[in-house]
SELO-904865 format. One record per residue (C-alpha): residue in three letters; residue number from 1; y, z, x. Coordinates in nm, 3 decimals. Layout:
<sites>
('ALA'; NUM; (Y; Z; X))
...
</sites>
This chain:
<sites>
('MET'; 1; (-6.363; 3.089; 4.093))
('LEU'; 2; (-6.316; 3.287; 3.780))
('ARG'; 3; (-6.344; 3.610; 3.981))
('SER'; 4; (-6.077; 3.496; 4.214))
('ILE'; 5; (-5.844; 3.407; 3.911))
('PHE'; 6; (-5.896; 3.770; 3.768))
('THR'; 7; (-5.828; 3.928; 4.107))
('ILE'; 8; (-5.500; 3.736; 4.150))
('ILE'; 9; (-5.374; 3.815; 3.804))
('PHE'; 10; (-5.475; 4.190; 3.859))
('LEU'; 11; (-5.281; 4.204; 4.182))
('VAL'; 12; (-4.974; 4.051; 4.019))
('ALA'; 13; (-4.992; 4.306; 3.725))
('VAL'; 14; (-5.009; 4.612; 3.957))
('THR'; 15; (-4.713; 4.477; 4.152))
('ALA'; 16; (-4.516; 4.406; 3.842))
('LEU'; 17; (-4.591; 4.743; 3.665))
('PHE'; 18; (-4.480; 4.949; 3.959))
('GLY'; 19; (-4.148; 4.790; 4.017))
('GLN'; 20; (-3.808; 4.887; 3.824))
('ARG'; 21; (-3.781; 4.539; 3.648))
('GLU'; 22; (-3.672; 4.379; 3.332))
('THR'; 23; (-3.922; 4.436; 3.051))
('GLU'; 24; (-3.931; 4.201; 2.733))
('VAL'; 25; (-4.115; 4.242; 2.422))
('GLY'; 26; (-4.114; 3.978; 2.142))
('LEU'; 27; (-4.275; 3.764; 1.845))
('HIS'; 28; (-4.425; 3.436; 1.901))
('LEU'; 29; (-4.412; 3.171; 1.601))
('GLY'; 30; (-4.573; 2.828; 1.632))
('VAL'; 31; (-4.861; 2.613; 1.561))
('ALA'; 32; (-5.203; 2.537; 1.691))
('THR'; 33; (-5.455; 2.259; 1.694))
('TYR'; 34; (-5.786; 2.171; 1.881))
('GLN'; 35; (-5.975; 1.916; 2.050))
('GLY'; 36; (-6.344; 1.892; 2.013))
('ASP'; 37; (-6.611; 1.716; 1.819))
('LEU'; 38; (-6.404; 1.691; 1.506))
('ALA'; 39; (-6.108; 1.545; 1.672))
('VAL'; 40; (-6.014; 1.228; 1.850))
('GLY'; 41; (-5.768; 1.194; 2.137))
('PRO'; 42; (-5.612; 1.450; 2.345))
('PHE'; 43; (-5.537; 1.670; 2.057))
('ASN'; 44; (-5.584; 1.667; 1.678))
('SER'; 45; (-5.251; 1.558; 1.523))
('ARG'; 46; (-5.396; 1.578; 1.161))
('GLU'; 47; (-5.507; 1.952; 1.175))
('PHE'; 48; (-5.184; 2.155; 1.281))
('ASN'; 49; (-5.224; 2.517; 1.152))
('PRO'; 50; (-4.996; 2.840; 1.199))
('ALA'; 51; (-5.001; 3.069; 1.497))
('ILE'; 52; (-4.826; 3.397; 1.533))
('GLY'; 53; (-4.843; 3.685; 1.787))
('VAL'; 54; (-4.678; 3.937; 2.011))
('VAL'; 55; (-4.579; 3.892; 2.372))
('TYR'; 56; (-4.502; 4.137; 2.655))
('ARG'; 57; (-4.333; 4.019; 2.979))
('LYS'; 58; (-4.251; 4.191; 3.291))
('LEU'; 59; (-4.011; 4.020; 3.531))
('PHE'; 60; (-4.044; 4.148; 3.884))
('THR'; 61; (-3.797; 3.890; 4.021))
('PRO'; 62; (-3.592; 3.644; 3.832))
('ARG'; 63; (-3.852; 3.356; 3.908))
('LEU'; 64; (-4.179; 3.556; 3.888))
('ALA'; 65; (-4.332; 3.722; 3.581))
('LEU'; 66; (-4.626; 3.868; 3.431))
('ARG'; 67; (-4.692; 3.784; 3.047))
('ALA'; 68; (-4.954; 3.943; 2.834))
('GLY'; 69; (-4.988; 3.818; 2.464))
('ALA'; 70; (-5.205; 3.856; 2.173))
('ILE'; 71; (-5.194; 3.543; 1.938))
('TRP'; 72; (-5.375; 3.474; 1.608))
('CYS'; 73; (-5.416; 3.118; 1.511))
('ARG'; 74; (-5.593; 2.909; 1.270))
('LEU'; 75; (-5.810; 2.613; 1.389))
('SER'; 76; (-5.954; 2.328; 1.161))
('GLY'; 77; (-6.123; 1.989; 1.200))
('ASN'; 78; (-6.255; 1.730; 0.963))
('ASP'; 79; (-6.495; 1.438; 0.993))
('LEU'; 80; (-6.304; 1.265; 0.701))
('ASP'; 81; (-5.984; 1.249; 0.916))
('TYR'; 82; (-6.173; 0.984; 1.139))
('GLY'; 83; (-6.415; 0.845; 0.880))
('ARG'; 84; (-6.710; 0.990; 0.995))
('LEU'; 85; (-6.883; 1.002; 0.659))
('SER'; 86; (-7.254; 1.021; 0.770))
('ARG'; 87; (-7.217; 1.374; 0.935))
('GLY'; 88; (-6.939; 1.458; 0.693))
('VAL'; 89; (-6.848; 1.828; 0.801))
('GLU'; 90; (-6.543; 2.032; 0.854))
('PHE'; 91; (-6.477; 2.357; 1.017))
('ASN'; 92; (-6.207; 2.651; 0.969))
('SER'; 93; (-6.171; 2.931; 1.207))
('GLY'; 94; (-5.927; 3.220; 1.259))
('LEU'; 95; (-5.897; 3.281; 1.623))
('LEU'; 96; (-5.744; 3.597; 1.805))
('GLU'; 97; (-5.672; 3.560; 2.172))
('PHE'; 98; (-5.575; 3.796; 2.440))
('THR'; 99; (-5.434; 3.645; 2.749))
('VAL'; 100; (-5.247; 3.769; 3.069))
('ASN'; 101; (-5.042; 3.491; 3.257))
('GLY'; 102; (-4.848; 3.478; 3.571))
('GLU'; 103; (-4.531; 3.277; 3.548))
('TRP'; 104; (-4.312; 3.091; 3.780))
('HIS'; 105; (-3.947; 3.027; 3.682))
('PRO'; 106; (-3.823; 2.785; 3.962))
('MET'; 107; (-3.469; 2.798; 3.837))
('GLY'; 108; (-3.457; 3.158; 3.741))
('ARG'; 109; (-3.176; 3.387; 3.833))
('PRO'; 110; (-3.043; 3.730; 3.750))
('ARG'; 111; (-2.915; 3.801; 3.410))
('PHE'; 112; (-2.576; 3.939; 3.556))
('THR'; 113; (-2.369; 3.826; 3.837))
('ASN'; 114; (-2.283; 4.065; 4.124))
('GLN'; 115; (-1.969; 4.143; 3.950))
('GLY'; 116; (-2.161; 4.284; 3.646))
('PHE'; 117; (-2.094; 3.975; 3.411))
('PHE'; 118; (-2.366; 3.831; 3.196))
('THR'; 119; (-2.462; 3.463; 3.245))
('ARG'; 120; (-2.648; 3.267; 3.022))
('ALA'; 121; (-2.938; 3.139; 3.228))
('PHE'; 122; (-3.164; 2.841; 3.145))
('SER'; 123; (-3.480; 2.757; 3.333))
('PRO'; 124; (-3.821; 2.578; 3.290))
('TYR'; 125; (-4.131; 2.756; 3.359))
('ILE'; 126; (-4.509; 2.708; 3.427))
('SER'; 127; (-4.773; 2.964; 3.377))
('ILE'; 128; (-5.158; 3.001; 3.428))
('GLY'; 129; (-5.390; 3.299; 3.333))
('ALA'; 130; (-5.710; 3.411; 3.187))
('GLY'; 131; (-5.821; 3.566; 2.861))
('LEU'; 132; (-6.060; 3.618; 2.593))
('ALA'; 133; (-6.058; 3.463; 2.239))
('PHE'; 134; (-6.254; 3.602; 1.935))
('GLY'; 135; (-6.347; 3.416; 1.620))
('GLY'; 136; (-6.656; 3.222; 1.461))
('ALA'; 137; (-6.655; 2.861; 1.306))
('ASP'; 138; (-6.711; 2.841; 0.949))
('VAL'; 139; (-6.875; 2.481; 0.913))
('ASP'; 140; (-6.907; 2.308; 0.580))
('VAL'; 141; (-7.052; 1.971; 0.449))
('VAL'; 142; (-6.777; 1.766; 0.269))
('THR'; 143; (-6.948; 1.425; 0.185))
('PRO'; 144; (-7.269; 1.364; -0.020))
('GLU'; 145; (-7.432; 1.193; 0.280))
('GLY'; 146; (-7.316; 1.456; 0.517))
('GLU'; 147; (-7.550; 1.687; 0.688))
('TYR'; 148; (-7.505; 2.022; 0.914))
('LEU'; 149; (-7.803; 2.150; 1.111))
('ARG'; 150; (-7.799; 2.526; 1.259))
('GLU'; 151; (-7.714; 2.514; 1.622))
('ASP'; 152; (-7.956; 2.686; 1.864))
('GLU'; 153; (-7.689; 2.949; 1.927))
('GLU'; 154; (-7.368; 3.088; 1.766))
('VAL'; 155; (-7.065; 3.170; 1.970))
('SER'; 156; (-6.798; 3.415; 1.852))
('SER'; 157; (-6.611; 3.496; 2.158))
('PHE'; 158; (-6.476; 3.276; 2.437))
('PHE'; 159; (-6.338; 3.292; 2.798))
('VAL'; 160; (-6.013; 3.104; 2.798))
('LEU'; 161; (-5.809; 2.965; 3.075))
('PRO'; 162; (-5.445; 2.918; 2.944))
('VAL'; 163; (-5.210; 2.677; 3.125))
('SER'; 164; (-4.855; 2.642; 2.970))
('ILE'; 165; (-4.502; 2.502; 3.033))
('GLY'; 166; (-4.184; 2.615; 2.876))
('LEU'; 167; (-3.822; 2.646; 2.870))
('ARG'; 168; (-3.637; 2.976; 2.866))
('LEU'; 169; (-3.300; 3.066; 2.765))
('ASP'; 170; (-3.118; 3.388; 2.795))
('VAL'; 171; (-2.907; 3.379; 2.478))
('SER'; 172; (-2.742; 3.724; 2.519))
('GLU'; 173; (-2.744; 4.027; 2.734))
('SER'; 174; (-3.070; 4.158; 2.539))
('TRP'; 175; (-3.213; 3.849; 2.381))
('THR'; 176; (-3.402; 3.557; 2.522))
('VAL'; 177; (-3.558; 3.261; 2.352))
('THR'; 178; (-3.847; 3.039; 2.480))
('VAL'; 179; (-4.016; 2.738; 2.380))
('SER'; 180; (-4.356; 2.655; 2.521))
('ALA'; 181; (-4.665; 2.449; 2.493))
('GLY'; 182; (-4.998; 2.523; 2.654))
('ALA'; 183; (-5.371; 2.421; 2.638))
('ARG'; 184; (-5.650; 2.668; 2.637))
('ALA'; 185; (-5.991; 2.567; 2.802))
('THR'; 186; (-6.272; 2.757; 2.633))
('PHE'; 187; (-6.577; 2.645; 2.854))
('SER'; 188; (-6.770; 2.622; 2.548))
('ASP'; 189; (-6.883; 2.319; 2.312))
('LEU'; 190; (-6.904; 2.575; 2.016))
('LEU'; 191; (-6.569; 2.663; 1.936))
('ASP'; 192; (-6.577; 2.433; 1.615))
('GLY'; 193; (-6.955; 2.517; 1.547))
('ILE'; 194; (-7.055; 2.162; 1.637))
('GLY'; 195; (-7.285; 2.174; 1.952))
('PRO'; 196; (-7.562; 1.952; 2.081))
('VAL'; 197; (-7.772; 1.954; 1.764))
('ASN'; 198; (-7.480; 1.784; 1.552))
('SER'; 199; (-7.273; 1.592; 1.800))
('ARG'; 200; (-7.427; 1.269; 1.703))
('GLY'; 201; (-7.275; 1.093; 1.981))
('HIS'; 202; (-6.920; 1.207; 1.922))
('SER'; 203; (-6.919; 1.519; 2.169))
('ASP'; 204; (-6.629; 1.520; 2.407))
('GLY'; 205; (-6.778; 1.798; 2.604))
('ASN'; 206; (-6.633; 2.169; 2.599))
('ASP'; 207; (-6.386; 2.226; 2.329))
('TRP'; 208; (-6.019; 2.349; 2.371))
('TYR'; 209; (-5.709; 2.418; 2.169))
('ILE'; 210; (-5.328; 2.383; 2.206))
('THR'; 211; (-5.060; 2.634; 2.104))
('SER'; 212; (-4.685; 2.572; 2.104))
('GLY'; 213; (-4.383; 2.737; 1.946))
('LEU'; 214; (-4.093; 2.961; 1.981))
('THR'; 215; (-4.084; 3.317; 2.128))
('PHE'; 216; (-3.798; 3.571; 2.051))
('LEU'; 217; (-3.801; 3.833; 2.303))
('TYR'; 218; (-3.586; 4.154; 2.341))
('THR'; 219; (-3.500; 4.276; 2.685))
('PHE'; 220; (-3.522; 4.629; 2.792))
('ASP'; 221; (-3.353; 4.762; 3.111))
('ALA'; 222; (-3.112; 4.462; 3.098))
('GLU'; 223; (-2.834; 4.635; 3.282))
('ASN'; 224; (-2.632; 4.534; 3.584))
('GLY'; 225; (-2.868; 4.581; 3.896))
('SER'; 226; (-3.190; 4.527; 3.731))
('PHE'; 227; (-3.281; 4.288; 4.036))
('ASP'; 228; (-3.119; 4.465; 4.318))
('TYR'; 229; (-3.148; 4.218; 4.596))
</sites>
């Protein structure tokens, strides 16, 4: 299945790069949190951390786009947030991810009308892709009765499957703003450094993390006729 996902993304990338379409480059500013052994519920609302990155998007129709990004974020979790004093550990990790996503903008439309006038377009979108994330967890004991045992293996790179939803607004002829939120499945239980050895019955399976925020994009080739159909 993973091979099929990479194949689809590669074919979309080739199609996008060889078309005369709009190109966007921008800055992502947001927050990140994680779900794993040191969190409870769908996301860890007590441990939000900064996320910053750069984004490249190629629109090869107003409704279909390819997005590549590099985002750095900090992740953290703490047993004290949920009263788990017996294990009593916390983790911090700086994570750098590289992802490629295909995007579908169901309400997308050309930036210019047939008469050459700019129109302020607004559209929701969804995306799915694949990527790699790099960063090891730094685990510390934070209570007198706490204990951390070395896991059988250490993992510092993760295959990630990002799925996101967002809203896109073309605010001018050259500038676009998007707001988005997305989850990253990591297919690993060691994103937080807490695996089978230290789970103590609190394991939620594989770890994952969430990023959300604003992306400010400058559009190149944003002239009338970018989408000639």
